[in-house]
N, C-alpha and C positions, 0 to 999 in steps of 0.2 A: 504493500500500500504506500501511497505517497504520504509524506509528512506535511504537505502543503495544506493549511487550513482552507476549507472550502466554504464560501458564502453562498447560501441558497436564497433566492428571492422568489416568493410565491406570488403569482398574479391571479386575480379573480375577476370574473365578469359580473356586472350588476345583475342581481336576481330580483325576481318579483317578491315583494314582501310576503312572508308566510301568512296565511289566513286571509289574504286579500282576494276577493272574487272579481271576475270581469263584469263590469257594469255597463249599462247602455249609456253612451255619451250624450250629453245635453249641450245645446248650443250655448256659447258664452259671448258676452258682449266684448267689444274692443277695449272697453275700459278695464276689464278684469286683468289683474297683474299676472304675468307669467310665473311659473313655479320657480325658475331661476333667472335672475337678471344677468346681463352680460358681465357685470362686475363679479357676481358670484361665480360664474363659470371661469372667469380669469383667475380669481383667487384660488379656486379649487384646483385648476390646472397647475398653478404655480406651486401649491403645496405638494401635490403628487410628484411634480418634477423634482422638488427639493428632497423629498423622501427617497425617490429613486436615486438621485445623485449621491445622497448620504450613504445609502447602501453600497452603491458601486464604488465610491471613493474610499470606503473603509479598507478595502484590500484591492489593489489593482488586479484587474483580470489577468490571470496567468494562463498560458497555454496548457492544455491538458497534457500531462507528462506522457511521453512515449515510453512504454514499458519495454525497454531493451534488456536483454540478459546482462546483468551486471557481472563484472569479473569477480571470482571467488576471492574473499579477503584472505583465505588461508589455502596455501598450495596443497592439493590432495595427491599430486603426483610426486612421489619421492624421487623418481627417476629424473624428472625435469629439474627438480631442485638440486639433485646431485650434479647434473650436467652444468647447471647455471653457476654453481658455486665451486666447481672443480673438485668434488669429492668422489672417492672411489670405494669407501667403506660405509655401510649403514648398519647400525646396531639397534635392532628392534628389542623391545622389552615387554614382557608380560609381568606386571607388578601389582601386588595387592597392598603391600606394606611399605613400598618404596625402595626395598633393597635391590631388586632386579633393575630398577630404573637407575639407581646409584651406580651399580656395576656397569650398566650400559654407558653411562656418562664417562666413567673412568676409561673404558675401552676406547670410546670415541676420542677422548683427550689423548690417550696413549698413541693413537695413530700418527699424530704429528711428530712424536719422538722417533718413529720408525719410518720417516720419510713418506708417510701417506696422509690422507685427510679423511676424517670420519665425521659422521653425524649420528646422534642418538635419536631414535624415532619411536613414537607410540603407535602401534599398529592400528589403533582405533581412529587415528587422525589421517590415515593414508589409505589409498586404494591398493590393497594387497594383490589385486589381480595383475598389477604391474611388475610383480616379482620376476616374471618371465622375461622382462625387458632389461634386467640388470646386466646381461651379457653385452648390451650396447656400450657399456662403459668399460674401458680397458682396465685390467688388473682389479676388477671389482670383487667385492666380498660382502655377503650378508652374514652378520653375527646375530644370534638369537639368545638373549638372556631370559629364560622362561621359568617363572615360578609356578609351582603347583599349589592349588588352593582346594580346601575341602576334601572331598573324597575322589581325588585324582582329577579335579576339574581345572579348566583354565581360569586365570584371573579375569576379573570383570572386563579389563581393557583388551584382553586377548580373545574374548569369546567369539567375536566376528571372524577373526583370523582362523581360529580353530574350526569354526563352521565352514569357512572357505576351503581349508585344507581337506576336510571330510568330503566336500561336494566337488572339489576341483578335480578334473581328470585331464587337464592340459599338460603340456611338457615344460619342464624347467631346465632343459638342456643348456649347458653353458653357464649355469648359475653356480657360483662357488659359495659354500656356506659352512658354518660351524655352529654348535649349540653349547651353551653353558646352562645347566639345569640347576634350579634352586629348590630344595625340599628338606624333608626331615625324616630320618630313617624310622622314627617311632610310628610313623603313619603307614597304613596299609598300602597306599598307592604312592610309594616313594618316588619322587621326581617323574611322575607319570606324564606330565605335560611336556617336559623337556625331552623325554625318551620318545614320545609320540612325534613331536615336531622333527626330531633328528631322523627317525625312521621314515616318516611320511615324505619329507623333502627328498630323500634318496629314492623312494618309490616313484616320485614324480620326475625323476631324471636329473635332479640337482647333484652337484659333486661335493662330497664332504672333504674339505681340505685339512681338517684337524679333528681329532677325536672328541667325542662328546665329553664335556666336563660335568662331574657330579658333585654338587655342593650340598653338604649335610649340616643343617642348622642345629641338629642334636649334638654334633661334634663341634667342629670349628669351621663354620662357613667361610669366614674371611681367609683362613689358611688354605682351604680348598680352592678358593678363587685365585688367590695370589700364586699358588703353585701352578695351577692350570695356565694362568695368564703369562707367567714367566717362561713357560715352555711354548706357549702359543705364538708369541710375537717373533722369536727367532725363526720358528718354522715358517711363518708367513713371509719373512724377509727372504728366506731361501726359495719359497714357492714362487714369489713374484719377482725374484731377482733384484731386490732392492737392498740397500744398506741402511742400517740404523743411523740416524743423523748424529748420534752421540750427544745430542742436546738433552742434558739431564736436569736443567733448571726448571723452576716452577713455571707453568703455563697458566696464566690467569684467563678465566672465562668471562668474568664480569668486571666492569669498571665502576668505581665509586663516584657518585654525584651527591654532594651535600646541598640541602635546600635551606638557605638562610632566611628567605622571605617567601613563605608559602602559606596559602590559605589552608588552615588545619582541617577544614571540611573536605579537603582533597587527600587527606592522609589516612592510610589504612590503620585501623586500631585493633585488628584481630580477625576481620572478615576474611573468608577464604576465597570468595569469588567477587561478587558485585560489591562495590564500595557502598557503605551505609546499609548493607543488607541486614545488619543486626538492628538498625533503627527502624527500618520499614521492611517487615517480613512479608515475602510473597511466595506462595506455593508455585510449583512443586518443590518439596524439600529433598535434598540429596547430598552427596558428598561435597559438592561445591557450594551448596546453599542449605546449611543445616538449620533446623528449627530450634529456637531458644525455648526449651521446655522448663517451666517452673518446677522446682522440687517441692512436692506437697508432703512427703513423708521421708524421713531419714532416721532409721532406728537401728540400734545394735541388735543382732540376731542371737548371738550366743550369750548364755547366762554367766559363764565364768571361763577361766582358762587364760593363757597368755596371748591368744590371738584375738583379732577384732574382725568379726564378720558383720556385714551391714546389709540392710534392705532399704532401697530407695524407690520412691514412686515419682514418675515424671508425668506432668500434665500435658497432654497433646491436644486439648480442646481447641478447635478452630484451625487445626493444622491441615485438615483433610487427609491426614496420613492414616493408612489402614495396615494392620499387621495380623499375622496368623500365629497360632501357637507354634513354637519352634523357631521363629525368626530371631534375628539378632538386632540389638540396638547398638549403633556406633556412636560413641561420644568423643568429643574433641576436648581433651584436658588442656590445662596450661601449666607451665613449669612453676616451681616454687620461686616466689619473688625474692627470697633471701639469697638463693643461688645466683639469680640473675644480677642482683645488686653486687654480690661479691665478685662476679666476673667483671663488671664494670670497674670496680675498685682495683682489682689486680691488674687490669689492662690500662688503668688510668684514663678512662674516657667518659665523656658526658653521654649517658645512655639515652638522653632525650633529644639528641641531634637527629633531625629528619634527613633521611638518606634514600637514595635509590641505588640499586646495583643493576646496571644495564648490561645486557649481553653484548659482548664485543662482536659477535657474529650477528649482523643485522638481519640475516636471512632465517635465523632460528625462530621456530614457533614459540620457544620458551624465552620470553624477553627478560624475565627476572627469576631469581631462584626462589623467591617468595613474593607475596603482594607488595608492590612499591608504588608510591613513596610510603615510607613508614619510619618509625624510630628504631634505634638499636634495641631499646627496651622492649618494644612490641615484638620485634623479630625474635629476640631471645626468650620471650615469655610465651608467645603464641605459635610461632612458625618453625622454630628450630629445636632439634633434639639435643639438649645439652646434658642429659643424664646418662645416655647410653655410652659405654666405653667406645672411644673413637676408633674407627677402622684404620688400617695401616696406611692408606693413601693420605689421610689427614695428617698423620705423624710425619710422613715423607715430605709433604708440602710445607708443613710448619717448621721442619728442621732448620731451614735456612735462616730462621729468625733467632735461633739460639746463639747467644754470644760465646758460650763455652763450647769449644771444638769437640770435647768429649760428649757433651749432650747431643750435639749434631750427629756424631757418629752413631751413638746408641739409638737415636730416633730413626735414622736411615737403616740401621741394622734390623730394627723391629719391623720395618716395612719390606724387608727382603724375604726371599724364600729359603735362606740358609738355615740349617738346623739350629744354630746359635740364635739367629734372629727370631725364628719361630718360638723358641723356648723363652726368650726374653719378653716377647709380646704376650705370650700366654701367661707368664708369671706377673709381669709388671702391670699389664693393662687388664687382662681378663680375670685372672684369679684374684687380683687385688681390687677388682671392680672400680678402677679409676675412671671417672668421667673427665670431661675436658677441664673443669675447675681443679680437680685433684692433680691432674697432670701439670697444669700451670703452677700450682702451689709447690709441687715436688720437683719441678725443673725451673728454679728461679731465674735462670738465664734466658728462659723462653718467654718472650713478650711479643707475640705477633700483632700486626695491625688487625683491629677488630673486624674490618670489612672483609679481609681475606679469610678470617676465621668463620664469619657468617656465610661466606661463599662455599666453604668446605663442609660445614656441618650438615647432616641430613635433615630432612623435614620431620617435624613432630607429627606422628601419625595418629589416626583415630584408634580408639580401643573398642573392641567388640565384646558384648556380653549377651549371653543367651537370655531371652526375655522370660521373666518368671511370672507371667500372667497370661490370661486368655482374653482376647478382644470380645468374646461373647459375653464375658462377665464384666470386663473393664474396657469398654470401647474407647474411652478418653484418657486412659492411663497405661503407662508402661512401667513394669516393675523390674528392678535390677537386684541381683544378689551378688555380692563381691566380698573378697577377703583382703584385708589391708596388707600390703607388702611393705615390710620394714625390716632391715637387718643391719648389723654392724660388720664392716669389712675387716680384713686382716690389718689394714692400716689404722683401724680404730675409728673410722668415719661411719656415721649413721647414714645409711642410704635408704631413701624412701621411694616407693613406687610412685610414679608421676600421677597416674590416673586415680588409683585408689585413695591416696592421700588427699587429692583434690576433691574427690567425691565425698570423702568423710567430712570435709569442712563445709559442705553445702548444707547450710542450715535451712530447714523447712519452716515456713510460716507465712502469715498474711499480714504482717505488721507494716506494710508499705514497702518493705524491701524484700523482694523475692530472689532467692538463689536460682540461677538458671543454668541449664546444661545444653550447650549446642549439640544437637543429635540428629540422626536420621535412621531409617529402618533399612536393614539389609535382608533381603529375602533368603530363605534357606530351603533346603530339600528335606529338612528334618520335620516330617509331617505325620500327624495321626492318620491311621488308615481311612480311606474313603468310606468304607462301611464301618459304622460305629459298632456293629455286632462282632467285629473281629477282636479277639483278645489282644491286649498289649502288655508287654513285659518291659518295664522301665528300670534301668540300672544306673544310679547316679549318686555316688558318695560325695560328701562335702558340698561345695558350691555346684557340683554337677547335678544337684537336685533342681536347679533353676528351671529348665524347660518343662520338667515334669510337674511342677506346681501349676504351670499353664495347662498341661495336658489333663491333670486331675480336675482343675476348674472346668475345663471344656467338657469332659466326660460327665461331670455332675450336672452341668447345664443341659446337656443332651438328655440325660435321664429325666430332668424336670420337664422337658418338652415332650415326654412320653415316648422317646425313641428307645429302641432296643439297643442296649449297650453291653458289649462283651466283657469278659473278665478284665479287670484292671489291676495288674500286679506291680508292686513297687519294691525295689531293693535299694535301700539307702544305707550309707555307712558314715560313721563319725568316730571321734576318739572316745568321748565319754557321754553317757546319757544325760548327766546333769550339767554338762558344760556346753556342748556344741551340737545338740540334736536340733537341727534347723527346721523351722516351721512345724514343730512337734504338735502344737494344738490344732493347726489346720489339717495336718495329715491324719491325726487320730479322729478328728471330727468327720473327715471324709470316709474313714474306715467304718465309723459308727453308722453313717448314713448308707453304707453299702456301695459308695462310689469307688473306693479302693477295696477290692475283694480280698487281697492279701497284702499286708504291710510287713515287710521283712527288714529288720534293722540290725546292722552289725556294729556293735560298739567295740572298736578294735582294742582299746586299752582298759576296759573295765574288768578284765580277768588276766590271769598270768599268761595264758596262751592267746596271742593276737588272733582276732577273728575279722575277716574282711568279707566283702560282698561275694567274692567268688566261692568262699566256703559255704555260704548260705545257698548259693546256686546248686552246689553239689549235694547239699542236704535235701534239696527239693527236686532232685533230678527226675523222678517219675512224673510229677506234675508238669515240670517244664517240657519234658519230652512229649507228653500228651498235647500240651498247648501248642507246641511248635509243629509237631508232625501230623496231628489229627485235626486240630482246631484252627490252623492257619494263623497263629499268633504272629504279631509284629514285635521285633526286638529293638529296643532303643538303648544306647549307651552314651552317657555324657560324663566328661571329666578328664582325668589325667590320661594322656596317650601313652606315656613312656612305660608305666607299670600297670595301672589298673585295667585299661582297655585290653592290653595284651593278655593279662592274667584271666580276665573274664572270657576272652575268646578261647583261651586254652581250656577253661572249664567247660565251655560249650562243646569243644572238640571231644573232650573226654566223655561227656554225657551222651553225645551222638554215637561215639565209638562203642560205648558199653551197651546202651539200650537199643541202638539201631543195629547192632551186630555187624559193624563195618570196620574197615581199617582207618588209620589216622589220615591217610591220603584221601579216602572217600569222605571222611568227616569234614576235612578241609574243603573239599569240593562242594559238600552239602551247604556249608556256610556261604561259600562264594555264590552259589545259586540263590540263596536267600537274599544276599546283597543285590544281585542283579534284578531280582523281583521287587526290590524296595522293602524287604521284610527284615533286614538287618541294617540298621542305620546308626551312624556314630557322629557325635558332635564333641570332638575331643581336642585337647590342646596339650602342648608340652612345655 
């Protein structure tokens, strides 16, 4: 549509007065006055003319715009962009939490050191059908940094690319590629997306020029990446017949601009997308436009013990957001202001300086590393991850600013793939849990420019929580169950989890000041069966109980509607009955009403021998086998992936093996078939 205001003038013709009937005319004398005199007619015409002139002169008539196809503001052809900017390497990333994107940026930046030119690219922003044209560019290469999300699924931004790979049957002859996969070995479908992309590209005729890299976040993902990368680049130099430039100095991607005289209404204060989106909220709400949900309830869940478990309720009235039981709520936390202030003090800068970091590559779709213009304080509070131990590339880039040569050497060593360097990074950074402030405090000769530090730090990511309510019962409220993360490191520093400490301090109330949480809903495949008459078996110790609170609420609501509801079996586990039996009253009330048909609770430390949920599963094996094998029960597991989910799956293998009279291999296949049918679902984390 045109943005030109249109003036509309309505013309009408004189009409016969309503209710007036046609009468017989009678002769009149010459002396009778006419209805309108000449003067009246003149004045009437003048007034009409003035009115028309006033309407017409308010806005000069403008020609009707000719609707030509406007040029795209964003280039969707990565091939044309590469040709235009002289690039020969494109690094695509499938990223959910930002790590794969970070790796892609590092590889694209590396290319310059090896005599090539690269660009990082989000597959969601480009037409991936053009991949077959990559061979038009000499010495070209496509690198794919692909993370796996959920149950072996692509990340949100790689979904369309994944669909294209499945449907595409064209040829990719002449396309050179390699893949680095990011995953976690504790999950069933370890690196499934990276493995699939690697295999599928080869099937389509592309040429793998370097072996698939496998990054394991359960081990040391950074080390896996650095090791792969340091072998990859020399192999590429050999493959393309180029020599490394030998340029080992820092390559800046952004330049600093300070704003000394700027309208503060044009400065970002924490918004993720549209400026002032937190002042004027407009749906739809998503990752770039979160809804500011007031906190209506924030209470401690556990009665005693040394941990702090909390239940929060977020009001989504008026947001037009809808959720289903099993969905996730994504929240955007902010960093601890005391850590931010300390960073400013250590670096000796005014955190309230308004700045922009502008991409030196004018052709890049990513103009800034975070919303700009903004202040250093806002960037460090809302946009940058200052609590996570920095990756090796950050140490490498910052090393040049250490005035002590020994410090420089150690920082560069930690960024290398040498055994000594890996061991030093593992010990000094990872095991000691040093964040960037701790590193600056413990390496006093290191005082980098704050703008370069802001360029290097990764973005602060949303945190995802399983929703602990049902929209059938709470349509305007989303419930969250979380455990406070807080621990003391080997260096004696108290480290606090960013999101859980931020949530804990969200005071509920209607005293004029409402605590708000920027959030949006992320859909999940963790769903109750379509037929309510199917039995459900839910296994969720600790905060893994969260989605099952929603499931139980929904099954109760269905019963109230007169629907036939199958068996609802819950296995919950905690340490002590009198300390951390979460939602005890609600669960026992549901059992009393017959909503929960079996409530099985393992109190692991209330007796000498520890008892976990997998022990209760084995104790109820006959019931479980009947529910699964005869009654088509759906199994749901939520909680820790590293130990609990694996132990529960082993318990199911044993039950199927024993009562089904099959081998372990057949039992494993049985569970896989249940997964394929959507009858064995996991919502787990490590």
